[in-house]
C-alpha positions as CSV (number, residue, x, y, z in Angstrom):
1,X,-11.2,4.2,-24.9
2,X,-12.5,5.4,-21.6
3,X,-16.0,4.2,-20.6
4,X,-18.2,6.4,-18.3
5,X,-20.3,4.3,-15.9
6,X,-23.0,5.5,-13.5
7,X,-24.8,2.3,-12.7
8,X,-23.8,-0.2,-10.0
9,X,-25.1,-3.0,-12.2
10,X,-22.4,-2.4,-14.8
11,X,-20.6,-5.7,-15.6
12,X,-17.1,-4.3,-15.1
13,X,-17.9,-2.8,-11.7
14,X,-19.6,-6.0,-10.6
15,X,-16.6,-8.0,-11.7
16,X,-14.2,-5.8,-9.8
17,X,-16.4,-5.7,-6.7
18,X,-16.2,-9.5,-6.7
19,X,-12.4,-9.4,-6.3
20,X,-12.9,-8.6,-2.6
21,X,-13.6,-12.3,-2.2
22,X,-10.7,-14.9,-2.6
23,X,-12.7,-17.4,-4.7
24,X,-13.4,-14.7,-7.3
25,X,-9.8,-13.5,-7.3
26,X,-8.8,-17.1,-8.1
27,X,-11.5,-17.4,-10.7
28,X,-10.8,-14.1,-12.5
29,X,-7.0,-14.3,-12.1
30,X,-7.0,-10.7,-10.8
31,X,-6.7,-8.8,-7.6
32,X,-7.5,-5.3,-6.5
33,X,-5.5,-2.3,-5.3
34,X,-6.8,1.1,-4.4
35,X,-5.5,4.6,-4.1
36,X,-3.5,6.8,-6.4
37,X,-0.3,6.5,-4.5
38,X,-0.3,2.7,-4.4
39,X,-1.3,2.3,-8.0
40,X,1.3,4.9,-9.1
41,X,4.0,3.0,-7.1
42,X,2.9,-0.2,-8.7
43,X,3.2,1.3,-12.2
44,X,6.7,2.5,-11.3
45,X,7.6,-1.1,-10.2
46,X,6.5,-2.4,-13.6
47,X,2.9,-3.4,-12.8
48,X,0.4,-2.3,-15.4
49,X,-3.3,-2.8,-14.4
50,X,-5.6,-4.9,-16.5
51,X,-8.5,-2.6,-15.5
52,X,-8.5,0.9,-14.0
53,X,-11.3,2.8,-12.4
54,X,-11.0,6.5,-11.6
55,X,-13.5,8.9,-10.0
56,X,-15.2,11.7,-11.9
57,X,-13.3,14.9,-11.8
58,X,-9.9,13.1,-11.4
59,X,-9.1,12.5,-15.0
60,X,-6.9,15.5,-15.4
61,X,-4.7,14.7,-12.5
62,X,-1.2,14.0,-14.1
63,X,-0.8,10.7,-12.2
64,X,-4.3,9.5,-13.2
65,X,-3.5,10.4,-16.8
66,X,-0.3,8.5,-16.6
67,X,-2.2,5.4,-15.3
68,X,-4.9,5.8,-17.9
69,X,-2.3,6.0,-20.7
70,X,-0.4,2.9,-19.5
71,X,-3.6,0.8,-19.2
72,X,-4.9,1.8,-22.6
73,X,-1.5,1.2,-24.2
74,X,-1.5,-2.3,-22.6
75,X,-5.0,-3.1,-24.0
76,X,-6.7,-2.9,-20.6
77,X,-10.1,-1.4,-19.6
78,X,-10.5,2.1,-18.2
79,X,-13.7,3.2,-16.5
80,X,-14.6,6.7,-15.2
81,X,-17.3,6.4,-12.5
82,X,-18.8,8.3,-9.5
83,X,-16.9,8.4,-6.2
84,X,-19.8,6.4,-4.5
85,X,-19.6,3.6,-7.1
86,X,-15.8,3.6,-6.8
87,X,-16.1,3.3,-3.0
88,X,-18.5,0.4,-3.6
89,X,-15.8,-1.5,-5.5
90,X,-13.0,-0.9,-2.9
91,X,-15.2,-1.2,0.2
92,X,-13.9,2.0,1.8
93,X,-16.1,4.7,3.0
94,X,-13.8,7.5,2.0
95,X,-13.7,7.7,-1.8
96,X,-10.4,7.0,-3.5
97,X,-9.2,8.6,-6.7
98,X,-8.5,5.3,-8.4
99,X,-8.7,1.5,-8.1
100,X,-7.1,-1.0,-10.3
101,X,-7.1,-4.7,-11.1
102,X,-3.8,-6.6,-11.6
103,X,-2.8,-10.1,-12.6
104,X,-0.8,-11.8,-9.8
105,X,2.7,-13.0,-10.6
106,X,3.2,-16.6,-9.6
107,X,6.6,-17.2,-7.9
108,X,7.6,-20.6,-6.5
109,X,10.0,-21.2,-3.7
110,X,12.4,-22.9,-6.1
111,X,12.7,-19.7,-8.0
112,X,13.7,-17.8,-4.9
113,X,17.4,-17.4,-3.8
114,X,17.9,-16.1,-0.3
115,X,19.4,-12.6,-0.1
116,X,21.0,-11.1,3.0
117,X,17.6,-11.1,4.7
118,X,14.5,-13.1,4.0
119,X,11.4,-12.9,6.2
120,X,9.3,-16.1,6.9
121,X,5.9,-16.0,8.5
122,X,4.1,-19.2,9.6
123,X,0.3,-19.4,9.4
124,X,0.0,-15.6,9.4
125,X,-3.8,-15.0,9.6
126,X,-4.3,-11.2,9.7
127,X,-4.0,-9.5,6.3
128,X,-3.2,-6.2,8.0
129,X,-0.1,-7.9,9.7
130,X,0.8,-9.4,6.3
131,X,0.7,-6.0,4.6
132,X,2.7,-4.4,7.4
133,X,5.4,-7.0,7.2
134,X,5.7,-6.5,3.4
135,X,6.0,-2.8,4.1
136,X,8.8,-3.5,6.7
137,X,10.5,-5.8,4.1
138,X,10.5,-3.0,1.6
139,X,11.8,-0.5,4.1
140,X,14.7,-2.7,5.1
141,X,15.6,-4.0,1.6
142,X,14.6,-7.5,2.5
143,X,14.5,-9.8,-0.4
144,X,11.2,-11.6,0.0
145,X,8.4,-12.7,2.3
146,X,7.8,-16.5,2.5
147,X,4.3,-17.4,3.8
148,X,4.0,-20.9,5.3
149,X,1.0,-23.2,5.2
150,X,-2.4,-21.6,5.9
151,X,-1.5,-17.9,5.8
152,X,-3.7,-15.0,4.8
153,X,-4.0,-14.1,1.1
154,X,-1.4,-11.4,0.2
155,X,-3.6,-10.4,-2.8
156,X,-6.6,-9.4,-0.6
157,X,-7.6,-5.8,-0.7
158,X,-6.7,-5.5,3.0
159,X,-3.2,-6.9,2.7
160,X,-2.4,-4.8,-0.4
161,X,-3.8,-1.7,1.3
162,X,-1.7,-2.3,4.5
163,X,1.4,-2.9,2.4
164,X,1.2,0.7,1.1
165,X,2.5,-0.4,-2.2
166,X,5.2,-2.9,-0.9
167,X,3.2,-5.8,-2.3
168,X,4.5,-4.6,-5.7
169,X,8.1,-4.4,-4.7
170,X,8.7,-7.4,-2.4
171,X,8.3,-10.9,-3.8
172,X,5.8,-12.9,-1.7
173,X,5.9,-16.7,-1.9
174,X,3.6,-19.4,-0.5
175,X,5.1,-22.7,0.6
176,X,4.4,-25.6,2.9
177,X,6.6,-26.2,6.0
178,X,8.2,-29.3,4.4
179,X,9.0,-27.3,1.2
180,X,10.5,-24.5,3.2
181,X,12.7,-26.7,5.3
182,X,14.0,-28.5,2.2
183,X,14.7,-25.2,0.5
184,X,16.5,-23.9,3.6
185,X,18.7,-27.0,3.8
186,X,19.6,-26.7,0.1
187,X,20.7,-23.0,0.5
188,X,22.4,-23.3,3.8
189,X,20.8,-20.2,5.2
190,X,20.7,-19.6,9.0
191,X,17.2,-19.6,10.4
192,X,16.3,-17.4,13.4
193,X,12.9,-17.8,15.0
194,X,11.1,-15.3,17.3
195,X,9.6,-17.4,20.0
196,X,8.4,-17.3,23.6
197,X,10.6,-20.1,24.6
198,X,13.1,-20.7,27.4
199,X,15.8,-21.4,24.8
200,X,15.4,-17.9,23.3
201,X,18.0,-15.2,23.7
202,X,17.5,-11.4,23.5
203,X,17.2,-10.6,19.8
204,X,19.9,-8.0,20.1
205,X,22.4,-10.5,21.4
206,X,21.9,-12.9,18.5
207,X,23.9,-12.7,15.3
208,X,22.4,-12.5,11.8
209,X,25.0,-13.4,9.2
210,X,23.9,-13.4,5.6
211,X,21.9,-15.2,4.2
212,X,19.6,-14.8,7.2
213,X,16.1,-16.3,7.4
214,X,14.1,-14.4,10.0
215,X,10.9,-16.2,11.1
216,X,7.8,-15.2,13.0
217,X,4.8,-17.4,13.9
218,X,1.1,-17.4,14.1
219,X,-0.5,-14.5,15.9
220,X,-2.2,-16.7,18.6
221,X,0.0,-19.8,18.8
222,X,3.5,-18.7,17.7
223,X,5.9,-21.2,16.1
224,X,5.3,-24.9,16.3
225,X,7.9,-27.1,17.9
226,X,9.0,-28.6,14.5
227,X,9.9,-25.2,13.2
228,X,11.6,-24.1,16.4
229,X,13.7,-27.3,16.3
230,X,14.8,-26.3,12.7
231,X,16.1,-22.9,13.9
232,X,19.7,-22.3,14.4
233,X,18.7,-19.8,17.1
234,X,15.6,-18.6,18.9
235,X,15.2,-15.0,19.9
236,X,12.8,-13.0,22.1
237,X,12.0,-9.3,22.5
238,X,12.4,-8.2,26.1
239,X,9.1,-7.1,27.7
240,X,9.1,-4.6,30.5
241,X,5.4,-4.2,31.0
242,X,2.5,-6.6,31.7
243,X,2.1,-7.9,28.1
244,X,3.9,-11.1,27.3
245,X,4.4,-10.6,23.6
246,X,4.5,-8.1,20.7
247,X,2.2,-7.9,17.7
248,X,3.7,-10.2,15.1
249,X,4.3,-7.4,12.6
250,X,6.1,-5.4,15.2
251,X,8.3,-8.4,16.2
252,X,9.1,-9.1,12.5
253,X,10.0,-5.4,11.9
254,X,12.4,-5.4,14.9
255,X,14.1,-8.5,13.6
256,X,14.5,-7.1,10.2
257,X,16.0,-3.8,11.4
258,X,18.4,-5.6,13.8
259,X,19.6,-7.9,11.0
260,X,20.0,-4.9,8.7
261,X,21.9,-2.9,11.4
262,X,24.3,-5.8,12.1
263,X,24.9,-6.7,8.4
264,X,25.5,-3.0,7.4
265,X,27.1,-1.8,10.6
């Protein structure tokens, strides 16, 4: 059954609006994604929303109908509402056709087996960078993204939005530094860290045999010494201008493509 809602005080809308805050995502066991493309790609990857909102006048769109049918078949909630109320849920000024709430899939580090390429990010704070790195992982066929210690929440609206659907195709695992180093040792993977350090070599001169762990650090502070010491090699991107470093998402993307090129070349 599809419910038509025109009031911002509606309980379902209020519940979904609250998912913009981390504490409510944890309390509800749900997170939010927006946009017809992202929600369709999520469905194609096997993610069925627990709740779906769609804007008035969009119900006959074939992709919206497909989402509605999947949610209803799964026993979820479907709400038709005004574009303004939908924008109030997502927090975006330009109205989206749909927004959906999903249950996160818990994955521990012990369940993860390193593939040819695995990306590791330490204390990544910006959700936009996190989403962009997930997108780069998807583009390069990278097996997973491991987030160390106090990193941004991958289920935030901003991170899911920046991933352009890659959140639903690339496993994302949280771990402490100690847990990661123990896992690395057990699997015998080679760890390469991107760092502004005198020991670092040009990232194109390094070798990335599988299974390769490729690591980037915090946006402001980079990698801590303990993690650099755990790396088999440190690499750097040559800078020809006045800036001394790249954005972390750009650096991670370069590492992923260089590893992909070497392993498939």
